[in-house]
C-alpha positions as CSV (number, residue, x, y, z in Angstrom):
1,M,-4.9,56.3,46.5
2,I,-2.2,58.4,45.6
3,D,-2.4,61.9,46.2
4,K,-0.1,63.6,43.5
5,N,-0.6,67.1,44.7
6,K,0.3,66.7,48.3
7,C,3.3,63.3,47.2
8,I,6.4,65.4,47.3
9,S,8.3,62.1,45.7
10,C,10.5,61.3,48.3
11,G,10.5,57.5,47.6
12,S,9.7,56.3,51.3
13,C,6.6,54.5,50.0
14,V,8.3,53.0,47.3
15,S,10.8,51.3,50.0
16,A,8.8,50.4,51.8
17,C,6.1,48.4,49.4
18,P,6.4,44.6,50.0
19,V,5.2,43.8,47.0
20,G,6.7,46.6,44.7
21,A,3.4,47.8,43.9
22,I,4.5,51.4,43.7
23,K,6.7,53.4,41.3
24,F,7.4,56.8,41.0
25,D,5.5,58.0,37.4
26,E,6.8,60.7,34.9
27,N,6.5,63.5,36.5
28,G,8.7,61.7,39.6
29,K,5.0,60.9,42.0
30,A,4.2,58.0,43.7
31,E,1.8,55.5,42.0
32,I,0.2,52.9,42.7
33,D,-0.1,50.1,40.3
34,P,-3.5,48.4,42.2
35,N,-3.6,45.3,39.7
36,I,0.1,44.5,42.6
37,C,-1.0,46.2,45.4
38,I,-1.8,43.9,48.7
39,K,-4.1,47.1,50.4
40,C,-2.0,46.6,53.2
41,G,-1.3,49.8,54.5
42,T,2.7,50.5,55.0
43,C,3.0,52.9,52.9
44,Q,-0.1,54.6,54.3
45,A,1.8,54.8,57.5
46,I,4.8,56.1,56.0
47,C,4.0,58.8,54.0
48,P,5.3,61.8,55.5
49,V,1.9,64.2,53.5
50,G,0.0,62.1,54.6
51,A,-0.3,62.0,50.4
52,I,-1.3,58.3,50.1
53,K,-5.2,56.7,51.2
54,I,-5.1,53.2,50.6
55,E,-8.7,52.0,50.1
56,N,-9.9,48.5,50.5
């Protein structure tokens, strides 16, 4: 889950995702496709503002 209020649209998570599950929405905020996400936690670890929380 991405807290869009915290997301600064830096693109770190988009670049880091090994399966391409993260894209920018129409407002320029990151969005995770749950059908692609493998819940590896890479995006959560790399987010500089802590906007991402991987939930099981």
